[in-house]
C-alpha positions in Angstrom: 63.1 41.1 5.5 65.9 38.8 4.9 67.9 37.0 7.6 68.7 33.3 8.1 66.4 31.2 10.3 67.3 27.7 11.1 64.8 24.8 10.7 62.7 24.8 13.9 61.9 21.1 13.9 65.5 20.0 13.2 66.8 22.3 15.9 64.3 21.1 18.4 64.9 17.5 17.5 68.5 18.0 18.2 67.8 19.6 21.6 65.1 17.1 22.8 64.8 14.1 20.5 62.9 11.8 22.9 60.5 14.4 24.0 56.8 13.8 22.8 55.9 16.4 20.1 52.4 15.4 18.9 49.7 12.9 19.7 46.5 12.2 18.0 43.7 12.0 20.6 41.3 9.7 18.7 43.9 7.3 17.2 46.6 7.7 20.0 49.3 7.9 17.4 52.3 9.8 18.8 55.7 10.9 17.7 58.7 12.3 19.4 60.6 15.3 18.1 63.3 13.0 16.8 60.7 10.8 15.0 58.8 13.9 13.5 62.1 15.3 12.2 63.0 11.9 10.7 59.6 11.7 9.0 59.9 15.2 7.7 63.4 14.5 6.3 62.1 11.4 4.5 59.0 13.2 3.3 61.3 15.8 1.8 63.3 13.1 0.2 60.2 11.6 -1.3 58.9 14.9 -2.6 62.4 15.5 -4.2 62.2 12.2 -6.0 58.9 13.4 -7.5 60.5 16.4 -8.9 59.5 18.9 -6.1 61.9 21.7 -6.0 62.3 25.4 -4.6 59.2 27.5 -5.4 57.1 24.6 -6.4 53.6 24.4 -4.8 52.4 21.2 -3.1 48.7 21.0 -2.2 47.4 19.3 0.7 43.6 18.4 1.5 43.3 16.7 4.8 41.9 16.9 8.3 44.1 17.7 11.4 46.8 15.1 11.7 50.5 14.5 12.3 51.4 14.2 8.5 50.3 17.7 7.9 53.1 19.2 10.0 55.7 16.8 8.9 54.9 17.9 5.3 54.9 21.5 6.4 58.5 21.0 7.4 59.3 18.8 4.5 58.4 21.4 1.9 60.3 24.0 3.8 63.4 21.9 3.6 63.2 22.0 -0.1 62.3 25.7 -0.5 58.9 24.5 -1.9 55.5 26.0 -0.8 52.6 24.2 0.9 49.1 25.0 -0.1 46.5 23.8 2.3 43.1 23.4 0.9 39.7 23.9 2.5 38.1 20.5 2.8 34.8 22.1 3.5 34.7 23.5 -0.1 33.1 21.5 -2.8 35.1 20.5 -5.7 33.7 23.3 -8.0 35.1 25.8 -5.6 38.5 24.2 -5.0 39.3 23.7 -8.8 40.0 27.5 -9.3 42.3 27.6 -6.4 44.4 24.8 -8.1 44.3 26.7 -11.3 45.7 29.7 -9.3 48.3 28.0 -7.4 49.2 25.3 -9.9 50.6 22.5 -7.5 52.8 19.9 -8.8 51.5 17.4 -6.3 48.2 16.9 -4.2 48.4 15.0 -1.0 45.0 14.0 0.6 43.5 12.0 3.4 41.0 9.1 2.9 38.0 11.4 3.7 38.8 13.8 0.9 40.2 11.4 -1.7 37.2 11.5 -3.9 37.2 15.3 -4.0 41.0 15.4 -4.7 40.7 13.0 -7.6 37.8 15.2 -8.9 39.7 18.5 -8.8 43.1 17.5 -10.2 44.0 17.5 -13.8 47.5 16.5 -14.5 48.8 16.8 -10.9 49.7 13.7 -9.0 47.5 12.5 -6.1 49.0 10.6 -3.1 46.7 9.1 -0.5 48.1 9.8 3.0 46.0 6.7 4.2 46.7 4.2 1.7 48.5 1.3 3.6 49.9 -0.2 0.4 53.3 0.4 -1.3 51.9 3.1 -3.4 50.5 5.0 -0.3 52.2 7.9 1.4 53.5 6.2 4.5 55.3 3.3 2.6 56.8 5.8 0.0 58.0 8.1 2.7 59.6 5.4 4.9 61.4 4.0 1.8 62.8 7.4 0.8 66.2 8.7 1.7 66.3 11.5 4.2 66.9 14.8 2.6 69.7 16.9 3.9 67.7 20.1 3.8 68.9 23.4 2.2 70.6 25.0 5.3 69.2 28.1 6.9 65.9 29.3 5.5 65.6 33.1 4.7 62.9 34.9 6.7 61.4 36.3 3.6 60.9 32.9 1.9 57.3 31.9 1.2 56.7 28.9 3.2 52.9 28.2 2.6 49.8 30.0 1.1 46.5 30.4 2.8 43.4 31.1 1.0 41.1 33.7 2.3 37.4 32.9 2.9 36.6 34.8 -0.4 33.2 36.4 0.5 33.2 38.1 -2.8 35.1 36.7 -5.9 37.9 34.3 -5.9 39.7 33.8 -2.7 43.2 35.3 -2.4 46.2 33.4 -1.5 48.0 35.1 1.4 51.8 34.6 1.3 53.0 33.2 4.7 56.8 33.6 5.1 59.2 32.0 7.5 59.8 35.3 9.2 56.1 35.8 9.9 56.1 32.5 11.7 58.9 33.6 14.0 57.1 37.1 14.6 53.9 35.2 15.6 55.8 32.8 17.8 57.3 35.9 19.7 54.0 37.7 19.9 51.7 34.7 20.9 54.3 33.0 23.3 54.7 36.2 25.4 51.1 37.1 25.4 49.9 33.5 26.5 52.9 32.7 28.6 53.8 29.6 26.5 56.3 27.3 28.3 58.7 24.6 26.8 56.9 21.8 28.5 53.3 23.0 27.8 50.6 20.8 26.2 48.1 22.5 23.9 45.3 21.1 21.8 45.0 21.5 18.0 41.4 21.2 16.5 41.0 24.4 14.3 41.1 23.6 10.5 44.7 23.6 9.1 43.8 25.4 6.0 43.3 28.4 8.3 46.1 30.4 10.2 44.6 29.7 13.6 45.0 25.9 13.0 48.6 26.2 12.2 49.7 29.2 14.4 47.4 29.3 17.4 49.0 27.7 19.2 50.4 24.6 17.5 53.5 25.9 15.6 54.7 28.2 18.5 54.3 25.3 21.0 56.4 23.0 18.5 59.1 25.8 18.3 59.0 25.9 22.1 59.4 22.1 22.5 56.0 21.5 24.1 53.3 18.9 23.1 50.5 19.1 20.8 47.4 17.0 21.2 45.5 16.7 17.8 41.8 16.4 17.2 40.3 16.2 13.7 38.0 19.2 14.5 36.3 20.8 17.4 34.5 18.4 19.7 33.2 19.8 22.9 33.0 16.3 24.6 36.6 15.8 23.8 37.7 19.3 25.1 35.7 19.0 28.3 37.3 15.4 28.9 40.8 17.0 28.4 40.0 19.8 30.8 38.7 17.4 33.4 41.9 15.4 33.1 44.2 18.4 33.4 45.7 17.4 30.2 46.2 20.8 28.6 48.0 23.9 29.8 47.0 26.3 27.0 43.9 26.7 24.9 43.0 28.9 21.9 39.7 28.9 20.3 37.1 31.0 18.5 34.0 32.2 20.1 31.9 29.5 18.7 34.1 27.0 20.6 33.8 28.9 23.9 29.9 29.0 23.2 29.8 25.2 22.8 31.8 24.5 25.9 29.4 26.9 27.9 26.6 24.8 26.6 28.1 21.4 27.7 26.2 19.7 30.4 29.2 19.4 32.6 30.2 23.1 32.3 29.2 24.2 35.7 31.3 21.4 37.1 34.5 22.3 35.3 37.5 23.4 37.0 38.7 25.7 34.1 41.4 26.9 36.2 43.4 23.8 35.4 44.2 25.3 32.0 46.7 28.1 32.8 46.1 30.2 29.7 43.0 30.9 27.6 43.0 32.7 24.3 40.3 33.7 21.8 40.2 35.3 18.4 38.6 35.2 15.0 35.6 37.4 16.0 34.4 39.4 19.1 34.0 37.4 22.1 30.6 38.4 23.8 30.9 39.9 27.4 28.5 37.3 28.6 31.0 34.4 27.7 34.0 36.4 29.2 31.8 36.5 32.5 30.7 32.9 32.3 34.3 31.6 32.0 35.7 34.0 34.5 33.3 32.7 37.2 34.6 29.3 36.6 38.2 30.3 36.8 39.3 31.0 33.3 40.4 34.4 32.4 39.8 34.4 28.6 42.1 36.7 26.7 40.4 38.2 23.8 42.6 39.2 20.7 42.6 40.2 17.2 44.7 39.1 14.2 44.3 38.3 10.6 45.7 35.8 8.0 47.7 38.7 6.7 49.3 39.2 10.0 50.6 35.9 10.8 48.1 36.2 12.7 48.9 37.6 16.2 48.8 41.4 16.7 46.5 42.0 19.9 46.0 39.8 22.8 44.5 40.9 26.1 46.6 40.5 29.2 45.0 38.2 31.8 45.3 40.6 34.7 43.1 43.2 33.0 40.4 40.7 31.5 37.7 41.7 34.1 38.5 45.4 34.1 38.6 45.8 30.3 35.9 43.6 29.2 35.4 43.8 25.4 39.1 44.9 24.8 41.5 43.0 22.5 44.4 44.3 24.6 47.4 46.0 23.3 49.6 45.4 20.3 52.3 42.7 21.0 55.9 43.3 21.0 56.4 42.8 17.2 53.5 44.7 16.1 52.8 48.4 15.4 49.3 49.9 15.0 47.6 53.1 13.7 44.1 54.1 13.8 43.3 56.1 10.5 40.4 58.2 9.6 38.8 58.7 6.2 41.1 61.6 5.6 44.2 59.5 5.9 45.2 60.9 9.2 45.5 59.4 12.6 42.3 59.8 14.7 42.3 61.1 18.3 42.3 58.7 21.1 38.8 57.6 21.8 37.6 58.0 18.3 37.1 55.1 15.8 39.5 54.7 12.9 40.6 52.0 10.6 43.3 49.7 12.0 46.6 49.9 10.0 49.1 47.4 11.1 52.9 47.0 10.5 55.8 44.7 11.6 57.6 41.6 10.8 54.5 39.6 11.0 52.8 41.2 8.1 52.5 39.3 4.8 54.5 40.7 1.8 51.3 40.3 -0.2 49.0 38.0 -2.1 50.3 35.3 -4.4 49.7 36.3 -8.0 47.7 39.3 -7.1 49.7 42.5 -7.3 46.6 44.5 -7.6 45.2 43.3 -4.3 48.6 43.7 -2.7 48.8 47.3 -3.9 45.3 48.0 -2.5 46.0 46.4 1.0 49.6 47.6 1.7 50.3 51.3 1.9 53.9 52.3 2.6 54.6 49.3 4.7 51.2 49.5 6.5 48.4 46.9 6.1 44.9 48.2 5.9 42.8 45.7 7.9 39.4 46.9 7.1 38.6 46.7 10.9 37.5 49.7 12.9 39.0 50.1 16.3 39.4 52.7 19.0 41.9 53.1 21.9 41.0 54.1 25.5 42.9 56.3 27.9 45.0 53.3 29.1 46.1 52.2 25.7 43.7 49.3 25.3 42.1 48.7 22.0 38.7 47.7 21.2 37.3 46.4 17.9 34.2 48.2 17.0 33.5 46.4 13.7 34.3 45.8 10.2 34.6 49.1 8.0 32.2 47.4 5.5 29.8 46.4 8.2 29.3 49.9 9.6 26.1 51.4 8.5 24.9 55.1 8.8 21.4 55.6 10.4 20.1 59.2 10.5 23.5 60.5 9.9 25.0 58.6 12.8 27.6 55.7 12.5 26.5 52.4 13.8 29.0 49.6 14.6 27.2 46.2 14.6 29.7 44.5 17.0 28.4 46.9 19.8 24.7 46.0 19.1 25.5 42.3 18.8 27.3 42.3 22.2 24.1 43.9 24.0 21.8 41.3 22.3 24.1 38.4 23.3 23.8 39.4 26.8 19.9 38.7 26.7 19.2 35.6 28.6 17.3 33.9 25.7 19.9 34.9 23.0 22.7 32.7 22.2 24.3 34.6 19.4 23.3 37.7 17.3 24.4 39.2 13.9 23.3 42.8 12.9 23.4 44.2 9.4 22.2 47.5 8.0 19.3 47.4 5.6 17.9 50.3 3.4 15.4 52.5 5.1 13.3 55.3 3.3 13.4 57.7 6.4 16.7 57.0 8.0 18.8 55.8 5.0 19.7 52.6 6.9 18.6 50.8 9.9 19.8 47.7 11.8 18.4 44.3 11.2 19.2 41.7 14.0 19.5 38.0 13.2 19.3 36.1 16.3 19.9 32.5 17.4 18.0 31.3 20.4 19.8 29.7 23.4 19.0 26.0 23.5 15.7 25.3 25.4 14.8 29.0 25.2 12.3 30.9 23.1 13.1 34.4 21.8 10.8 37.2 22.9 8.9 39.2 20.6 10.3 42.3 18.6 9.1 44.8 21.1 10.6 43.2 24.1 14.0 42.9 22.3 13.9 46.4 21.1 13.1 47.4 24.7 16.2 45.5 25.9 18.3 47.4 23.4 16.8 50.8 24.3 17.8 50.3 28.0 21.4 49.9 26.9 22.0 51.7 23.7 21.3 55.0 22.0 17.9 55.1 20.1 19.5 55.1 16.7 21.5 52.0 17.4 18.5 49.9 18.3 17.6 47.5 15.5 14.3 48.2 13.6 13.6 44.4 12.9 14.5 41.0 14.3 14.9 37.8 12.5 15.0 34.4 14.2 17.6 31.9 12.5 18.1 28.2 13.1 21.7 28.3 12.4 24.3 31.0 11.1 26.3 30.5 7.9 29.9 30.4 9.0 33.5 30.5 7.6 35.8 27.7 8.6 37.2 30.0 11.3 33.7 30.3 12.8 33.0 33.9 11.8 29.3 34.5 10.7 29.0 35.3 6.9 26.9 38.3 7.0 26.6 38.8 3.4 24.6 35.3 3.3 22.0 36.5 5.8 18.6 37.3 4.1 17.3 40.8 4.5 
């Protein structure tokens, strides 16, 4: 996919230079589009003086902040590639990622300076928070504004995002300029983003959701982004109470924490026009809780490899299609493929194959992984889905999570949703474990709702039997104090003890 795309930030600054673009909630630092564009131009000039050119990788290890986005556009103006690093990883896990991407420069915030200095070898480290002449701010402001490289090509790699890496070394997913445009079209239409909207950024910036749901689309649209260093339920509730945000996108764990907030039952959630959710299935009980308070939460599905937006529920059908992730958005195409490689019939479960301009061209330095994931222009997602008679899609689980009990396929997401509906259960994760009689059976790991005690195994099994076929009922139940999670809030099932 090759066609020119003009620098979003430069274009927006030309249209509305005095409009506020970003504001950090905790520090109250703010920039207009004109100021953000100027900072990005000078940052590009600084990087150029340090020898950064087209194709070079520039790593960044920091929490959510304005500088991340000015640097995202700065590297784009040079044709370089930004490599956001996961600040939750220890140095021993980060070092192989640097060996893989080989950045010429590492920028870091004060919180992660020690880690950055531990993982670098010959790379240069610049401290984003150093107030002195050697710090980033002073060097950026002293640099000449870089003129940029003119139009960007849609197929150019803009940044790399490393996957969670549940097994082996994480893979760097190529994110192109064209993917960002496709995501903008998909998410802005689905969430009804508007030019004067305010959204809030709190998801980590080494993850596609932190960049693209919905921060970059709102910047392209000319709206305002409030920045938090991470998710904070108190801060989010305060913003909702102040009617300070128009759109909100979070993962299920965020919605869970908001629902547990002591002021939740008093919140006028209808003050936020558009609510989106992704990253993992949103339990029916949460959809109902938020719906009763005036928020129609639109569940969706996407991947790092899809830019990410593929599915998002339409608000009008939220109550009637609980559990659905909606329909494919305008720049996404979907197939449901069975084990024989043929499309399954409507109503049957099949692997989601995805196509469109939002799909990654592959993995950086990994032609083997690229060849395994991409088949004739289709991305094999590894997710199992089905389509109902009205064209709405449902994610029934991960292909690798499905287990076979007594010859029957069991999709853990369905069982987890039933368990999450129990009044004493906050969250559930179901895995298949070996069984001499049935081959595999379900083992449910449960987190109790605060202030509640989980019932015994017999009562939990009875709850499931009233709502599920017998072969789907877990054989054992394990209480957990907390779930191991990825940065996106997904439960890491491979870390659960059998």
